[in-house]
BALOBA-1460 file (C-alpha; in Angstrom, 3 decimals):
// residues 213
<rec num="1" residu="x" x="23.242" y="91.872" z="36.126"/>
<rec num="2" residu="x" x="19.534" y="92.237" z="36.786"/>
<rec num="3" residu="x" x="17.685" y="88.966" z="37.346"/>
<rec num="4" residu="x" x="14.859" y="88.392" z="34.900"/>
<rec num="5" residu="x" x="11.542" y="87.512" z="36.473"/>
<rec num="6" residu="x" x="10.776" y="83.855" z="36.305"/>
<rec num="7" residu="x" x="7.674" y="82.944" z="34.349"/>
<rec num="8" residu="x" x="5.681" y="80.340" z="36.146"/>
<rec num="9" residu="x" x="5.636" y="76.944" z="34.345"/>
<rec num="10" residu="x" x="2.457" y="75.254" z="33.237"/>
<rec num="11" residu="x" x="2.170" y="73.409" z="36.546"/>
<rec num="12" residu="x" x="3.687" y="76.239" z="38.694"/>
<rec num="13" residu="x" x="1.373" y="78.832" z="40.240"/>
<rec num="14" residu="x" x="2.305" y="82.416" z="40.933"/>
<rec num="15" residu="x" x="4.661" y="82.803" z="43.849"/>
<rec num="16" residu="x" x="5.667" y="79.062" z="43.858"/>
<rec num="17" residu="x" x="9.296" y="78.033" z="43.524"/>
<rec num="18" residu="x" x="10.047" y="75.500" z="40.742"/>
<rec num="19" residu="x" x="11.056" y="72.007" z="41.908"/>
<rec num="20" residu="x" x="14.710" y="71.252" z="41.257"/>
<rec num="21" residu="x" x="15.521" y="68.592" z="38.674"/>
<rec num="22" residu="x" x="16.809" y="65.435" z="40.323"/>
<rec num="23" residu="x" x="19.463" y="63.170" z="38.800"/>
<rec num="24" residu="x" x="20.444" y="59.635" z="39.867"/>
<rec num="25" residu="x" x="24.089" y="58.712" z="39.545"/>
<rec num="26" residu="x" x="24.171" y="55.034" z="38.497"/>
<rec num="27" residu="x" x="27.927" y="54.813" z="38.260"/>
<rec num="28" residu="x" x="29.276" y="51.906" z="40.328"/>
<rec num="29" residu="x" x="32.701" y="53.526" z="40.755"/>
<rec num="30" residu="x" x="32.996" y="56.816" z="42.632"/>
<rec num="31" residu="x" x="34.673" y="59.235" z="40.203"/>
<rec num="32" residu="x" x="36.313" y="61.121" z="43.041"/>
<rec num="33" residu="x" x="37.685" y="58.251" z="45.182"/>
<rec num="34" residu="x" x="37.835" y="55.475" z="42.581"/>
<rec num="35" residu="x" x="36.227" y="53.091" z="45.029"/>
<rec num="36" residu="x" x="33.133" y="50.946" z="44.588"/>
<rec num="37" residu="x" x="30.102" y="52.983" z="45.476"/>
<rec num="38" residu="x" x="27.551" y="51.527" z="47.815"/>
<rec num="39" residu="x" x="24.078" y="51.945" z="46.325"/>
<rec num="40" residu="x" x="21.733" y="54.245" z="48.116"/>
<rec num="41" residu="x" x="18.477" y="52.794" z="49.447"/>
<rec num="42" residu="x" x="16.646" y="54.237" z="46.475"/>
<rec num="43" residu="x" x="19.167" y="52.702" z="44.067"/>
<rec num="44" residu="x" x="18.931" y="49.363" z="45.869"/>
<rec num="45" residu="x" x="15.140" y="49.378" z="45.568"/>
<rec num="46" residu="x" x="15.401" y="50.347" z="41.906"/>
<rec num="47" residu="x" x="17.949" y="47.591" z="41.248"/>
<rec num="48" residu="x" x="15.735" y="45.018" z="42.962"/>
<rec num="49" residu="x" x="12.774" y="46.197" z="40.902"/>
<rec num="50" residu="x" x="14.790" y="45.915" z="37.686"/>
<rec num="51" residu="x" x="16.033" y="42.435" z="38.667"/>
<rec num="52" residu="x" x="12.478" y="41.323" z="39.481"/>
<rec num="53" residu="x" x="11.226" y="42.702" z="36.172"/>
<rec num="54" residu="x" x="14.021" y="40.921" z="34.306"/>
<rec num="55" residu="x" x="13.307" y="37.678" z="36.177"/>
<rec num="56" residu="x" x="9.620" y="38.056" z="35.324"/>
<rec num="57" residu="x" x="10.461" y="38.542" z="31.654"/>
<rec num="58" residu="x" x="12.729" y="35.479" z="31.681"/>
<rec num="59" residu="x" x="9.985" y="33.443" z="33.346"/>
<rec num="60" residu="x" x="7.496" y="34.544" z="30.697"/>
<rec num="61" residu="x" x="9.969" y="33.667" z="27.924"/>
<rec num="62" residu="x" x="10.658" y="30.283" z="29.560"/>
<rec num="63" residu="x" x="6.936" y="29.534" z="29.851"/>
<rec num="64" residu="x" x="6.473" y="30.502" z="26.204"/>
<rec num="65" residu="x" x="9.350" y="28.216" z="25.205"/>
<rec num="66" residu="x" x="7.858" y="25.308" z="27.173"/>
<rec num="67" residu="x" x="4.467" y="25.843" z="25.537"/>
<rec num="68" residu="x" x="6.106" y="26.016" z="22.118"/>
<rec num="69" residu="x" x="8.004" y="22.787" z="22.742"/>
<rec num="70" residu="x" x="4.839" y="21.096" z="23.965"/>
<rec num="71" residu="x" x="2.927" y="22.240" z="20.879"/>
<rec num="72" residu="x" x="5.764" y="21.057" z="18.610"/>
<rec num="73" residu="x" x="5.755" y="17.641" z="20.311"/>
<rec num="74" residu="x" x="1.976" y="17.362" z="19.829"/>
<rec num="75" residu="x" x="2.248" y="18.281" z="16.140"/>
<rec num="76" residu="x" x="5.097" y="15.785" z="15.695"/>
<rec num="77" residu="x" x="3.016" y="13.036" z="17.290"/>
<rec num="78" residu="x" x="0.065" y="13.907" z="15.019"/>
<rec num="79" residu="x" x="2.363" y="13.769" z="11.987"/>
<rec num="80" residu="x" x="3.781" y="10.399" z="13.037"/>
<rec num="81" residu="x" x="0.287" y="9.011" z="13.541"/>
<rec num="82" residu="x" x="-0.781" y="10.316" z="10.133"/>
<rec num="83" residu="x" x="2.292" y="8.744" z="8.511"/>
<rec num="84" residu="x" x="1.578" y="5.436" z="10.271"/>
<rec num="85" residu="x" x="-2.053" y="5.514" z="9.123"/>
<rec num="86" residu="x" x="-0.952" y="6.262" z="5.559"/>
<rec num="87" residu="x" x="1.597" y="3.431" z="5.687"/>
<rec num="88" residu="x" x="-1.042" y="0.985" z="6.946"/>
<rec num="89" residu="x" x="-3.478" y="2.088" z="4.254"/>
<rec num="90" residu="x" x="-0.796" y="1.705" z="1.592"/>
<rec num="91" residu="x" x="0.043" y="-1.803" z="2.832"/>
<rec num="92" residu="x" x="-3.634" y="-2.778" z="2.873"/>
<rec num="93" residu="x" x="-4.081" y="-1.493" z="-0.670"/>
<rec num="94" residu="x" x="-0.960" y="-3.327" z="-1.859"/>
<rec num="95" residu="x" x="-2.189" y="-6.559" z="-0.241"/>
<rec num="96" residu="x" x="-5.618" y="-6.051" z="-1.828"/>
<rec num="97" residu="x" x="-4.077" y="-5.587" z="-5.286"/>
<rec num="98" residu="x" x="-1.924" y="-8.709" z="-4.890"/>
<rec num="99" residu="x" x="-4.862" y="-10.718" z="-3.580"/>
<rec num="100" residu="x" x="-7.076" y="-9.503" z="-6.428"/>
<rec num="101" residu="x" x="-4.471" y="-10.460" z="-9.028"/>
<rec num="102" residu="x" x="-4.021" y="-13.886" z="-7.449"/>
<rec num="103" residu="x" x="-7.759" y="-14.478" z="-7.291"/>
<rec num="104" residu="x" x="-8.214" y="-13.297" z="-10.886"/>
<rec num="105" residu="x" x="-5.423" y="-15.600" z="-12.078"/>
<rec num="106" residu="x" x="-6.898" y="-18.533" z="-10.149"/>
<rec num="107" residu="x" x="-10.356" y="-17.822" z="-11.575"/>
<rec num="108" residu="x" x="-8.858" y="-17.680" z="-15.080"/>
<rec num="109" residu="x" x="-7.119" y="-21.026" z="-14.580"/>
<rec num="110" residu="x" x="-10.295" y="-22.608" z="-13.236"/>
<rec num="111" residu="x" x="-12.222" y="-21.322" z="-16.226"/>
<rec num="112" residu="x" x="-9.672" y="-22.713" z="-18.689"/>
<rec num="113" residu="x" x="-9.606" y="-26.070" z="-16.889"/>
<rec num="114" residu="x" x="-13.396" y="-26.288" z="-16.878"/>
<rec num="115" residu="x" x="-13.645" y="-25.611" z="-20.618"/>
<rec num="116" residu="x" x="-10.853" y="-28.040" z="-21.542"/>
<rec num="117" residu="x" x="-12.299" y="-30.789" z="-19.344"/>
<rec num="118" residu="x" x="-15.598" y="-30.384" z="-21.222"/>
<rec num="119" residu="x" x="-13.728" y="-30.593" z="-24.551"/>
<rec num="120" residu="x" x="-11.641" y="-33.669" z="-23.677"/>
<rec num="121" residu="x" x="-14.089" y="-36.133" z="-25.311"/>
<rec num="122" residu="x" x="-13.924" y="-34.062" z="-28.500"/>
<rec num="123" residu="x" x="-10.121" y="-33.974" z="-28.330"/>
<rec num="124" residu="x" x="-10.092" y="-37.766" z="-27.844"/>
<rec num="125" residu="x" x="-12.161" y="-38.212" z="-31.009"/>
<rec num="126" residu="x" x="-9.777" y="-35.899" z="-32.899"/>
<rec num="127" residu="x" x="-6.735" y="-37.873" z="-31.775"/>
<rec num="128" residu="x" x="-8.423" y="-41.192" z="-32.599"/>
<rec num="129" residu="x" x="-9.331" y="-39.932" z="-36.054"/>
<rec num="130" residu="x" x="-5.731" y="-38.780" z="-36.564"/>
<rec num="131" residu="x" x="-4.390" y="-42.229" z="-35.605"/>
<rec num="132" residu="x" x="-6.735" y="-43.893" z="-38.111"/>
<rec num="133" residu="x" x="-5.950" y="-41.423" z="-40.892"/>
<rec num="134" residu="x" x="-9.469" y="-40.033" z="-40.944"/>
<rec num="135" residu="x" x="-8.451" y="-36.460" z="-40.045"/>
<rec num="136" residu="x" x="-8.544" y="-34.642" z="-43.368"/>
<rec num="137" residu="x" x="-10.257" y="-31.807" z="-45.219"/>
<rec num="138" residu="x" x="-12.161" y="-29.076" z="-43.372"/>
<rec num="139" residu="x" x="-12.408" y="-31.280" z="-40.280"/>
<rec num="140" residu="x" x="-8.602" y="-31.361" z="-40.007"/>
<rec num="141" residu="x" x="-8.418" y="-27.561" z="-40.230"/>
<rec num="142" residu="x" x="-11.021" y="-27.141" z="-37.501"/>
<rec num="143" residu="x" x="-9.240" y="-29.690" z="-35.280"/>
<rec num="144" residu="x" x="-5.906" y="-27.902" z="-35.670"/>
<rec num="145" residu="x" x="-7.478" y="-24.541" z="-34.788"/>
<rec num="146" residu="x" x="-9.107" y="-26.046" z="-31.689"/>
<rec num="147" residu="x" x="-5.875" y="-27.613" z="-30.495"/>
<rec num="148" residu="x" x="-3.941" y="-24.413" z="-31.189"/>
<rec num="149" residu="x" x="-6.499" y="-22.400" z="-29.230"/>
<rec num="150" residu="x" x="-6.297" y="-24.518" z="-26.086"/>
<rec num="151" residu="x" x="-2.510" y="-24.507" z="-26.476"/>
<rec num="152" residu="x" x="-2.496" y="-20.705" z="-26.212"/>
<rec num="153" residu="x" x="-4.154" y="-21.060" z="-22.811"/>
<rec num="154" residu="x" x="-1.310" y="-23.215" z="-21.527"/>
<rec num="155" residu="x" x="-2.978" y="-26.606" z="-22.049"/>
<rec num="156" residu="x" x="-0.557" y="-29.358" z="-23.026"/>
<rec num="157" residu="x" x="-1.321" y="-32.820" z="-24.412"/>
<rec num="158" residu="x" x="1.164" y="-35.410" z="-23.151"/>
<rec num="159" residu="x" x="1.879" y="-39.130" z="-23.046"/>
<rec num="160" residu="x" x="4.313" y="-41.128" z="-25.191"/>
<rec num="161" residu="x" x="5.312" y="-44.753" z="-25.382"/>
<rec num="162" residu="x" x="8.687" y="-45.418" z="-23.769"/>
<rec num="163" residu="x" x="8.245" y="-42.928" z="-20.933"/>
<rec num="164" residu="x" x="8.803" y="-44.088" z="-17.387"/>
<rec num="165" residu="x" x="5.469" y="-44.707" z="-15.711"/>
<rec num="166" residu="x" x="4.540" y="-41.978" z="-13.219"/>
<rec num="167" residu="x" x="1.337" y="-42.600" z="-11.254"/>
<rec num="168" residu="x" x="1.008" y="-38.823" z="-10.690"/>
<rec num="169" residu="x" x="0.404" y="-38.214" z="-14.415"/>
<rec num="170" residu="x" x="-0.372" y="-41.698" z="-15.828"/>
<rec num="171" residu="x" x="-3.325" y="-44.007" z="-15.303"/>
<rec num="172" residu="x" x="-2.553" y="-47.659" z="-16.017"/>
<rec num="173" residu="x" x="-5.376" y="-49.462" z="-17.830"/>
<rec num="174" residu="x" x="-3.306" y="-52.482" z="-18.916"/>
<rec num="175" residu="x" x="-0.400" y="-54.200" z="-17.210"/>
<rec num="176" residu="x" x="2.284" y="-56.693" z="-18.367"/>
<rec num="177" residu="x" x="5.856" y="-57.843" z="-17.665"/>
<rec num="178" residu="x" x="8.910" y="-57.842" z="-19.896"/>
<rec num="179" residu="x" x="12.598" y="-58.617" z="-19.651"/>
<rec num="180" residu="x" x="13.357" y="-55.697" z="-21.985"/>
<rec num="181" residu="x" x="12.668" y="-53.003" z="-19.379"/>
<rec num="182" residu="x" x="14.317" y="-52.234" z="-16.062"/>
<rec num="183" residu="x" x="11.630" y="-49.897" z="-14.680"/>
<rec num="184" residu="x" x="7.888" y="-49.600" z="-15.136"/>
<rec num="185" residu="x" x="7.481" y="-48.175" z="-18.622"/>
<rec num="186" residu="x" x="4.612" y="-46.845" z="-20.733"/>
<rec num="187" residu="x" x="4.155" y="-49.426" z="-23.501"/>
<rec num="188" residu="x" x="1.198" y="-47.802" z="-25.240"/>
<rec num="189" residu="x" x="-0.822" y="-44.616" z="-24.872"/>
<rec num="190" residu="x" x="-4.491" y="-45.494" z="-25.014"/>
<rec num="191" residu="x" x="-5.711" y="-41.927" z="-24.423"/>
<rec num="192" residu="x" x="-3.400" y="-38.876" z="-24.130"/>
<rec num="193" residu="x" x="-3.357" y="-36.796" z="-20.996"/>
<rec num="194" residu="x" x="-4.014" y="-33.069" z="-20.708"/>
<rec num="195" residu="x" x="-2.481" y="-30.690" z="-18.182"/>
<rec num="196" residu="x" x="-1.667" y="-27.076" z="-17.457"/>
<rec num="197" residu="x" x="1.355" y="-25.747" z="-15.614"/>
<rec num="198" residu="x" x="-0.437" y="-26.172" z="-12.269"/>
<rec num="199" residu="x" x="-2.643" y="-29.219" z="-12.580"/>
<rec num="200" residu="x" x="-3.376" y="-32.414" z="-14.466"/>
<rec num="201" residu="x" x="-6.746" y="-32.127" z="-16.210"/>
<rec num="202" residu="x" x="-6.771" y="-35.789" z="-17.117"/>
<rec num="203" residu="x" x="-4.059" y="-38.374" z="-16.579"/>
<rec num="204" residu="x" x="-2.751" y="-40.141" z="-19.667"/>
<rec num="205" residu="x" x="-4.356" y="-43.575" z="-19.893"/>
<rec num="206" residu="x" x="-1.688" y="-46.090" z="-20.773"/>
<rec num="207" residu="x" x="-0.618" y="-49.715" z="-20.967"/>
<rec num="208" residu="x" x="2.303" y="-50.377" z="-18.613"/>
<rec num="209" residu="x" x="5.019" y="-53.002" z="-18.750"/>
<rec num="210" residu="x" x="7.035" y="-53.891" z="-15.654"/>
<rec num="211" residu="x" x="10.427" y="-55.643" z="-15.493"/>
<rec num="212" residu="x" x="10.321" y="-59.373" z="-14.759"/>
<rec num="213" residu="x" x="11.174" y="-60.335" z="-11.223"/>
């Protein structure tokens, strides 16, 4: 067979022999002897280079993981601080609402008490006129409306004969003794008292009878 002339390659000049293709056998077991092959110096260098590259990649991945964990911890701390700030703001707002309601209720009660205290002389005249039978006609209707109005605001008129005397709600203007009672007792109501659920606007002015010693 006649050999065909070899055409020079793109990097091969005329008259130059082509470089042989080199192969590296990376098999760890010798196919002929079946024994573990000892790496050649070139293979050892290549293996070390691959191990170093792999170690470098693992180090980069580890550094990235550490940075990610650090960033996650910072974001978690920011979230916890934001939640704490929101909780504190919510508590402050809730306390403000409660305080405002309490103050508004107290102001309402003070306003009612102030108005009723100013009307007490008028209410005394109405009660005196009722006791004397002079409360009739249009005046009676007006008196009933006035008493009903203050009643809607929680104002109560109190004081009856026969009640046990209580210095917290009664004011004794007259005093006597009797064998018919065993405790200090209201004998007569001279002027009724007025109170709300929280305070006495005016103590009932009464005549008191005590048991005889």
